[in-house]
N, C-alpha and C positions, 0 to 999 in steps of 0.2 A: 588871262595872264599866266604864264608858266611859273611853276614853283621852282625856286632855286635851292638845291640842297645846302644845308648849313653844316659847317664843321663845328661841332660843339666841343668845349674843353673836356678833357677826361675828368671823371668823377674824383674829387678829392675826398675820399671816404674816411674822414676823421671819425673816430669812435663816437664822439658826442653828437656830431651832425647826423650820423646814421641812427643813433638812438632817438634823437629828436624826430627824425623822419618817421621811424617805425611807431613811436609812441603817438605822435600827432595823427598819423593815418589810422591807427587803431581806434583812437578816441573819436575822431571825426566820422569814421565809418559806423560807429555805434550810435552817436547822437547828433551828428551834423556839426559843422564848424561854428554855427552861431551859439551852440550850447556848451562849447568847450572853452575853458579859460587857460590863460598862460600858466597859471599855477598848476593846473592839472597836467598840462603837457610837460612842464619842467619836472614835476614830481615823478611822472611815469617814466621819463627819460633818465632820471637820476642826476639832474643838474639843477642849479639854483635858478630861481626866477630872475635874479639879477643878471645872471649870465645870459639868459635869453634876451632880456631887454638891452643889455650892453651890446650884444651882437646883432640884434635885429630891430630893436626900437619898439615894435608893436606886434601883436598877434597876426595882423594882416601881413606885415612884412615877413614875419617868420613863415607863414604858410606860403607866401609867394616865393620865398627862397627855397622852401622844401618842394614846391612844385617843380622848380628848375632842377633841383637835385634829383627828383624822381625821374624826370625826363632824360637827364644825363645818364642815369642807370640804364634806362631803356635804350638810348642811343648806343651805348657800349655793347648791349646785347644784340642789337640789330647789325652792328658793324661787320661781323664775319659773313653774314648772309649777303650784305650789300656788295661785298667784294669777291664773292664766290665765283669761281671760274665758269660754272654752269649757271646762267642767269635764272633759269626756271627753278633749279634746286636751291639757289640762293634766295629767291623770292619765297619759296615754301619755308625755308629756314627762318626768314624774317617774320613771316606770319606766325609760325610756331613759337618763336621767341617772344613775340608780342603777347600771344595768348598765355604763355607761361608767366610773363610779367604780370598780367592782369590777375591771374590766379594767385600769385604771390602777394600782390598789393591791391586787393579788391577795392579798398577805400579810396586809393589814389585814382583809379579809373572811374569810380562813382563820382568823386568830386569833379573830375575832368568833365564827365558827361553832364552833370547837373549845372555846372557853372559856365560851360563853354558858350552856350547860346543865351546867357543872361546879359543883356546890354549894360546892366548896372553892376555887374560883378566887380568886386574889388581887384580881381586878377585878370580882367579882360585882356589887357595887353600881353601879359605873360602867356595866357592860354592861347591867344591868337598866334603868338610866335611859336609856341610848342606845336600847334597844329600845322603851321606852315613848314616847320622844320621836318616833322615826320612825313608829311605828304611829299615834300621835296625829295626826301630819301627814297620813298616808295616810287615816285615818278622816275627817278634815275634808274631804279631797278627795272621798272617796266620798259623804259627806253632801251636798256640793254637787251631785254627779252625781245622787243619788237625788231631790233636790228638783227638779231639772230634768226628770228622766225617771222618774216614779213607776213602781213595778213593774207589769209588764204584767198585763192581765186581772184587775185588782183584787187581786192577791196582796199580802200584807203585805211591807213592806220587810224584808229579812233583817237579822240581827244585824250591824251595821256593825263592831263591835269584832272579831268573829270573821272577817269578810270582810277587814278591814284586816290582821289577823294572817296570814291565808292569802296575801294578795297580797304582803305583805312577805316572808314565808318563801319563797314561790315565786320571787320576784325574786332573793333572796339565793342560793338553791340553783341557780337557772338560770344566774346569773352565774358561779358557781364551776364548774358542770358544763361550761359553755361554755369556760372557761379550761382545764380539765383534760382533758375528753373530746371536746368538739365545737368546736374553734376555727373550723371552717368555718361554724358556725351564726351568722347575722348578728344584730346587735343588734335589728333590726326584727322578725325572726322570734321572738326571745325576748320582745319587747314584746307581740307578738300573742298568744303563748301565755299570758303573765301576765294580759293584759287579759281573757282568757276568764273569769276569776274575777268580773268585773263583770257577767256575763250576767244574774244575778238582778235587777239594777237596771233592766233594759230591758223 
């Protein structure tokens, strides 16, 4: 089934929400979400616990909302590449922006990776939607590239859904691998490695 790109709302970057996002991601990245309390998140963000409960109801609802907030930030960063006049340059820009986002918010990407394939995750629905939205955007970019550069030697165009999934997965894992094991590896090197997945379109 093909992925349909989703138009997400622009980030409403209120100061308190961004501080909650940053604080929760830092704490979760250090100890895991099970070991972090609402009190700690509120204190680190400089807001009252009551404010958190009033706006979100529970820690799980808070983290679910912050996952959506984080992906909205990512979508805004991917936007210019997705509409670039040169499909290949735009796709490279998207991969680079995704890698920069992972470098800036490593705990967010780690939470995404660790929870995405957990069937009992509290945020399974939100994570599935995030995945579909991003893959849909990547697929649209690949489709534009395929239209400009039909597969060489008359070969059929590959399954763009599978290719978009592979490119998304490779970028996510490359970004985390760079953070944890290969900090010396440049963003541009990682972009080049991920873009190898587009070879069937050339």
